[in-house]
C-alpha positions as CSV (number, residue, x, y, z in Angstrom):
1,M,58.6,-69.2,65.8
2,S,55.4,-68.6,68.2
3,Q,52.7,-70.5,68.6
4,I,48.7,-69.6,68.4
5,S,47.3,-70.8,71.4
6,P,43.6,-72.4,70.7
7,I,41.9,-69.4,72.6
8,E,43.4,-67.1,70.2
9,T,42.4,-69.7,67.2
10,H,38.8,-70.0,68.5
11,A,38.9,-65.8,68.3
12,V,39.5,-66.1,65.1
13,A,37.0,-67.9,63.8
14,E,34.8,-65.9,65.7
15,I,35.7,-63.2,64.1
16,D,35.4,-64.8,60.7
17,A,32.2,-66.5,61.2
18,R,30.8,-62.8,62.5
19,N,32.2,-61.5,59.4
20,G,30.5,-64.1,57.0
21,Q,27.4,-63.5,58.6
22,R,27.5,-59.7,58.1
23,R,28.4,-60.5,54.1
24,R,26.0,-62.6,54.2
25,R,23.5,-60.0,55.3
26,L,25.1,-57.3,52.9
27,F,24.5,-59.1,50.1
28,S,20.8,-60.5,50.9
29,A,20.3,-56.5,51.3
30,L,21.4,-55.8,48.2
31,G,19.7,-58.3,46.3
32,G,16.5,-57.3,47.8
33,V,17.2,-53.6,46.7
34,V,17.9,-54.9,43.1
35,A,15.0,-57.0,43.3
36,V,13.1,-54.1,44.3
37,A,14.3,-51.2,41.9
38,A,13.6,-54.3,39.5
39,I,9.8,-55.0,40.2
40,A,9.7,-50.9,40.8
41,Y,10.9,-49.9,37.5
42,G,9.0,-52.9,35.6
43,S,6.3,-51.9,37.4
44,Y,7.2,-48.2,35.7
45,W,7.4,-49.2,33.0
46,Y,4.5,-51.3,32.5
47,L,2.1,-49.2,33.5
48,H,3.9,-45.5,32.4
49,A,6.7,-45.0,30.4
50,S,5.7,-48.4,27.4
51,H,2.7,-45.8,27.0
52,F,5.1,-42.9,25.6
53,V,7.2,-43.0,22.2
54,S,10.3,-40.6,22.4
55,T,12.5,-39.1,19.7
56,D,15.5,-36.4,19.5
57,N,14.9,-36.8,15.6
58,A,12.2,-33.9,15.5
59,Y,12.7,-30.3,13.9
60,A,10.8,-27.2,14.1
61,A,9.2,-26.5,11.0
62,V,6.8,-24.5,9.3
63,E,5.0,-23.2,6.1
64,I,7.2,-20.3,5.2
65,S,5.8,-17.8,2.9
66,Q,7.8,-17.0,-0.1
67,V,7.0,-13.0,-1.5
68,T,6.6,-12.9,-5.2
69,P,5.1,-9.7,-7.3
70,S,2.2,-10.1,-9.7
71,V,3.7,-7.5,-11.6
72,G,6.7,-6.2,-13.0
73,G,8.1,-3.2,-12.6
74,T,11.7,-1.0,-11.2
75,V,11.7,-1.7,-7.2
76,R,11.4,1.9,-5.7
77,E,11.2,1.1,-2.2
78,V,12.3,-2.0,0.4
79,K,11.3,-1.4,3.6
80,V,12.1,-4.0,5.6
81,V,15.2,-6.3,6.6
82,D,15.9,-9.6,7.5
83,T,15.3,-10.7,11.4
84,Q,12.4,-7.6,11.0
85,A,9.0,-8.7,12.2
86,V,6.3,-7.9,10.2
87,K,2.6,-7.8,10.0
88,Q,0.0,-9.3,7.9
89,G,-0.7,-6.4,5.1
90,E,2.5,-4.4,5.8
91,V,4.4,-2.7,2.9
92,L,7.4,-4.8,1.9
93,V,8.7,-3.9,-1.4
94,V,7.1,-0.6,-3.3
95,I,7.3,-1.1,-7.7
96,D,7.2,1.7,-9.6
97,D,4.2,2.3,-10.8
98,A,4.3,4.7,-13.8
99,D,3.9,2.4,-16.2
100,A,0.8,0.5,-14.5
101,R,-0.3,3.7,-13.9
102,L,-0.5,4.9,-18.0
103,L,-2.3,1.4,-18.6
104,L,-5.1,2.2,-16.0
105,A,-5.8,5.2,-17.5
106,Q,-5.7,3.3,-21.0
107,A,-8.5,0.6,-19.6
108,D,-10.5,3.6,-18.4
109,A,-10.3,5.5,-22.1
110,E,-11.0,2.1,-23.6
111,Y,-13.9,1.6,-21.4
112,G,-15.2,4.9,-21.8
113,R,-15.5,4.6,-25.7
114,A,-17.0,1.1,-25.4
115,V,-19.9,2.2,-23.1
116,R,-20.1,4.8,-25.4
117,K,-20.0,2.9,-28.5
118,V,-22.8,0.4,-26.7
119,R,-24.6,3.6,-26.5
120,G,-24.3,4.0,-30.5
121,F,-25.8,0.7,-31.0
122,Q,-28.8,1.3,-28.7
123,A,-29.7,5.0,-30.6
124,N,-29.2,2.7,-33.7
125,D,-31.7,0.7,-32.9
126,T,-34.5,3.1,-32.5
127,G,-33.2,4.6,-35.8
128,L,-33.5,1.5,-37.3
129,V,-36.7,0.5,-36.0
130,A,-38.1,3.9,-37.9
131,Q,-36.2,2.7,-41.1
132,V,-38.3,-0.9,-41.1
133,A,-41.5,0.8,-40.6
134,A,-41.0,3.3,-43.3
135,R,-39.5,0.5,-45.6
136,D,-43.0,-1.6,-44.9
137,A,-44.9,1.9,-45.9
138,D,-42.7,2.1,-49.2
139,E,-43.6,-1.5,-49.9
140,L,-47.7,-0.8,-48.9
141,R,-47.3,2.2,-51.5
142,A,-45.7,0.0,-53.7
143,A,-48.3,-2.4,-54.0
144,A,-50.3,0.0,-54.2
145,Q,-49.1,2.0,-57.1
146,L,-48.7,-1.7,-59.0
147,G,-52.5,-2.5,-58.3
148,A,-53.5,1.0,-60.1
149,A,-50.8,-0.2,-62.6
150,E,-52.2,-3.8,-63.0
151,S,-55.8,-2.1,-63.4
152,D,-55.2,0.8,-65.7
153,F,-53.2,-1.9,-68.2
154,E,-56.2,-4.2,-67.7
155,R,-58.5,-1.3,-69.4
156,A,-55.7,-0.4,-71.6
157,R,-55.7,-4.1,-72.9
158,I,-59.8,-4.4,-73.2
159,D,-60.4,-1.0,-75.0
160,L,-57.4,-2.0,-77.3
161,Q,-59.5,-5.1,-78.1
162,R,-62.4,-3.5,-78.8
163,R,-61.3,-1.2,-80.9
164,E,-59.5,-3.8,-83.2
165,A,-62.4,-5.8,-83.5
166,L,-64.3,-2.6,-84.5
167,A,-61.5,-1.5,-86.6
168,G,-62.1,-3.7,-89.7
169,S,-66.1,-2.6,-90.5
170,G,-64.8,1.1,-90.3
171,S,-66.5,1.8,-87.1
172,V,-63.3,2.9,-85.4
173,S,-61.0,5.4,-86.9
174,G,-57.4,5.1,-87.7
175,D,-56.4,7.7,-85.3
176,E,-58.4,5.9,-82.5
177,L,-56.8,3.1,-83.0
178,T,-53.3,4.4,-82.4
179,R,-54.4,6.4,-79.3
180,A,-55.7,3.1,-78.1
181,Q,-52.2,1.0,-79.2
182,N,-50.1,4.3,-77.4
183,A,-52.4,3.7,-74.2
184,F,-51.7,0.5,-73.8
185,S,-48.3,0.4,-74.5
186,T,-48.1,3.2,-72.3
187,A,-49.8,1.5,-69.6
188,R,-47.7,-2.3,-70.3
189,A,-44.5,0.6,-69.5
190,N,-46.4,1.8,-66.4
191,L,-46.6,-1.6,-64.9
192,E,-43.6,-2.5,-65.4
193,V,-42.3,0.3,-63.6
194,A,-44.9,-0.4,-60.7
195,R,-43.9,-3.9,-60.4
196,A,-40.2,-2.8,-59.9
197,G,-40.9,-0.2,-58.0
198,S,-42.8,-3.4,-55.7
199,A,-39.3,-4.9,-56.0
200,Q,-37.4,-2.7,-55.1
201,A,-39.4,-1.8,-51.8
202,R,-39.6,-5.2,-51.1
203,A,-35.4,-5.4,-50.8
204,N,-35.8,-2.3,-49.3
205,R,-37.6,-3.1,-46.3
206,T,-35.1,-6.9,-46.4
207,A,-32.2,-4.5,-46.4
208,A,-33.3,-2.4,-43.6
209,I,-34.9,-5.5,-41.5
210,G,-31.3,-7.4,-41.9
211,S,-29.2,-4.0,-41.0
212,R,-31.7,-3.7,-37.6
213,S,-30.9,-7.9,-36.8
214,A,-26.9,-7.0,-37.1
215,N,-27.3,-4.3,-34.7
216,T,-30.1,-5.9,-32.7
217,V,-27.0,-9.0,-32.2
218,L,-24.9,-6.5,-30.7
219,I,-27.4,-5.1,-28.5
220,D,-29.9,-7.7,-27.8
221,D,-30.5,-9.6,-24.2
222,A,-28.2,-7.0,-22.6
223,T,-28.3,-3.9,-20.8
224,L,-25.8,-1.5,-20.9
225,D,-23.9,-2.9,-18.3
226,T,-23.8,-6.4,-19.0
227,N,-23.1,-6.3,-22.9
228,P,-19.6,-7.9,-23.5
229,E,-18.1,-5.2,-25.1
230,V,-18.6,-3.0,-22.1
231,A,-17.7,-5.7,-19.7
232,L,-14.5,-6.8,-21.5
233,A,-13.4,-3.3,-21.0
234,R,-14.6,-3.0,-17.5
235,A,-12.6,-5.5,-17.2
236,R,-9.4,-4.7,-18.8
237,R,-10.0,-1.9,-17.0
238,D,-10.3,-3.7,-13.5
239,Q,-7.2,-5.9,-14.0
240,A,-5.2,-2.7,-14.7
241,R,-6.4,-1.2,-11.3
242,I,-5.6,-4.6,-9.5
243,D,-2.0,-4.4,-11.0
244,L,-1.8,-0.8,-10.2
245,E,-2.4,-1.6,-6.3
246,R,0.4,-4.8,-7.0
247,T,2.8,-2.6,-7.3
248,V,3.1,-2.4,-3.2
249,V,4.0,-5.8,-1.8
250,R,2.6,-6.3,1.2
251,A,3.2,-9.3,3.7
252,P,0.6,-12.6,3.5
253,V,1.1,-13.2,6.8
254,D,2.3,-12.0,10.3
255,G,6.2,-13.4,10.7
256,V,9.5,-12.1,10.2
257,V,11.4,-11.7,7.4
258,A,14.1,-14.2,5.9
259,K,16.2,-15.0,2.8
260,R,15.8,-10.8,1.6
261,T,17.4,-10.7,-2.1
262,V,15.8,-7.6,-3.3
263,Q,17.1,-4.2,-3.7
264,V,16.5,-0.9,-4.5
265,G,16.9,0.0,-8.5
266,Q,16.2,-3.9,-8.9
267,R,14.1,-4.7,-12.4
268,V,12.3,-7.7,-10.6
269,Q,9.4,-9.8,-13.4
270,A,6.3,-10.8,-11.7
271,G,6.7,-14.3,-10.2
272,A,10.2,-13.4,-8.9
273,S,11.4,-14.2,-5.2
274,L,12.2,-11.6,-3.4
275,L,12.0,-12.5,0.1
276,A,9.9,-14.6,2.5
277,V,7.9,-14.1,5.6
278,V,8.2,-16.7,8.7
279,P,5.3,-16.9,10.4
280,V,6.7,-18.3,13.6
281,G,3.5,-18.1,15.6
282,R,2.1,-20.8,13.3
283,M,4.9,-23.3,14.1
284,H,5.2,-27.0,14.2
285,V,7.5,-29.5,14.8
286,D,8.1,-33.0,12.2
287,A,9.4,-35.6,14.5
288,N,10.9,-38.4,12.6
289,Y,10.2,-41.7,14.7
290,K,11.4,-45.1,13.6
291,E,8.7,-47.2,12.0
292,V,8.9,-50.0,14.8
293,Q,7.3,-46.9,17.1
294,L,4.4,-45.9,16.1
295,Q,2.3,-49.3,16.3
296,D,0.2,-47.7,18.8
297,V,0.3,-43.7,17.7
298,R,-2.9,-42.0,16.6
299,L,-4.1,-38.9,15.9
300,G,-5.4,-36.9,18.0
301,Q,-2.8,-38.2,20.6
302,K,-1.0,-35.5,23.0
303,V,2.9,-34.7,22.9
304,E,5.1,-33.3,25.4
305,L,8.1,-31.4,23.8
306,R,11.9,-29.2,25.0
307,A,13.6,-27.5,22.7
308,D,17.1,-27.5,22.7
309,I,17.5,-24.2,23.2
310,Y,15.4,-23.7,25.8
311,G,16.6,-26.9,27.8
312,D,14.5,-28.6,30.2
313,K,13.0,-25.3,31.6
314,V,10.4,-25.0,29.5
315,T,8.4,-28.0,27.9
316,Y,5.8,-27.7,25.2
317,H,2.2,-29.2,24.7
318,G,1.1,-30.9,21.4
319,T,-1.2,-32.9,19.4
320,V,-0.3,-35.7,16.5
321,T,-1.9,-34.0,13.1
322,G,-0.8,-36.1,10.8
323,F,2.2,-38.9,9.0
324,S,3.8,-37.8,5.9
325,G,3.0,-39.8,3.0
326,G,5.7,-41.5,3.1
327,T,9.3,-41.8,4.6
328,G,12.6,-39.8,4.3
329,A,14.4,-42.2,2.1
330,A,11.3,-42.5,-0.1
331,F,11.3,-38.0,-0.7
332,A,15.4,-38.2,-0.5
333,T,16.7,-36.8,-3.6
334,I,18.7,-40.1,-4.7
335,P,16.2,-42.9,-3.1
336,A,17.8,-46.0,-1.7
337,Q,17.8,-48.8,-4.9
338,N,16.1,-51.6,-2.3
339,A,15.8,-53.5,-5.3
340,S,19.6,-54.3,-5.7
341,G,21.4,-57.1,-4.8
342,N,23.5,-55.8,-2.3
343,W,20.9,-55.0,0.4
344,I,20.9,-54.3,3.7
345,K,17.7,-53.9,6.0
346,V,17.6,-49.8,8.0
347,V,14.9,-49.0,10.1
348,Q,13.0,-46.1,8.4
349,R,11.5,-42.6,9.9
350,L,8.3,-41.6,8.9
351,P,7.8,-38.0,9.9
352,V,5.5,-37.1,12.0
353,R,3.2,-34.1,12.1
354,I,2.8,-32.1,15.4
355,A,0.7,-29.3,16.4
356,L,1.9,-27.4,19.3
357,D,0.2,-25.0,21.8
358,P,-0.4,-21.6,20.6
359,T,0.1,-20.1,24.2
360,D,3.2,-22.1,24.5
361,L,4.3,-21.1,21.5
362,A,3.7,-17.6,22.3
363,A,5.8,-17.4,25.4
364,H,8.5,-19.4,23.9
365,P,8.9,-18.9,20.2
366,L,11.0,-21.3,18.1
367,Q,12.6,-20.8,14.9
368,V,12.5,-22.8,12.1
369,G,14.8,-25.8,12.4
370,L,15.5,-25.4,15.9
371,S,16.2,-29.7,17.3
372,M,13.5,-31.1,19.6
373,H,12.4,-33.6,21.9
374,A,8.8,-35.4,21.3
375,S,7.8,-37.8,23.6
376,I,4.1,-38.9,22.3
377,D,1.4,-40.0,25.3
378,T,0.2,-43.3,23.2
379,R,-2.7,-43.8,26.0
380,S,-4.6,-40.2,25.3
381,A,-7.8,-40.4,23.8
382,N,-7.9,-39.9,19.9
């Protein structure tokens, strides 16, 4: 067995020492790098990253417009298909308008009849005014006739009394007394006739005034156009005209057709769902943040978003515009019964509504339900 010389032993020791120094320098350098990285990350987190709250539990959403007819009928034409882009006011569905046209013609005829009826009331009013004036004249004539009859009666009464007083002395013949009695009876009968005529004249005048009042009620405080009967008939005619126009169903907004269920020949009722129009130009994002992330989130703060469909190459810009009135669990079909004995606390998520920049949305359109990643800058101004 060979022995190691002192020289070799010293050389090995020197090599080990140099290796140890080299390792210590490497560990020191590594520690320095780690310390610098930790300080840099801490500074980055404190100065920048801590002011952003992010989530990938976010989805594109929009208020979908359900297209329903205002009138029922048989579908004559369907002018769109699913995925077709449409503009507001563009014709989507046409309902057969035969019934609506007949109803409009009937309502138009009813309106014309109402106009003529009210004109008749107005013409009758003039005639009834003349009748009241004639009855006034009849009453005056009857009053004059009554006055004359009363005078004749009083004269006949006095003549009869005088002759009856003289009949006992023989100054008046029996024939003259009989004539006075007959004249008195005739005057009394004429007085009764005059009284009856006066009463009838008053009654006729009252009836004429009542007839005019009844007619006046129908036209009082109203012109031909504002008369209630004419206004009602006109409203029904206008409603029939609107119903005719509504047989053509138009797009309520710009968007894309979806969920089309209507077919030609189908009998539809008012309010039945025919199809939907998705206004892709009004898209927003519902971001479901954890409740512990929302401490510093406020309305008006800026948001950067990415869509999975475009990846990291497209960035959307948005603004926080609202918070849901409750968490997703609160609005679930079967909400959690947290009052039960078996309870485990689960961090809840609250939907945050984010409005998208229309320019970004126009350049890179989105569809309902697409996955998004949202990052809110809590430093941005409210």
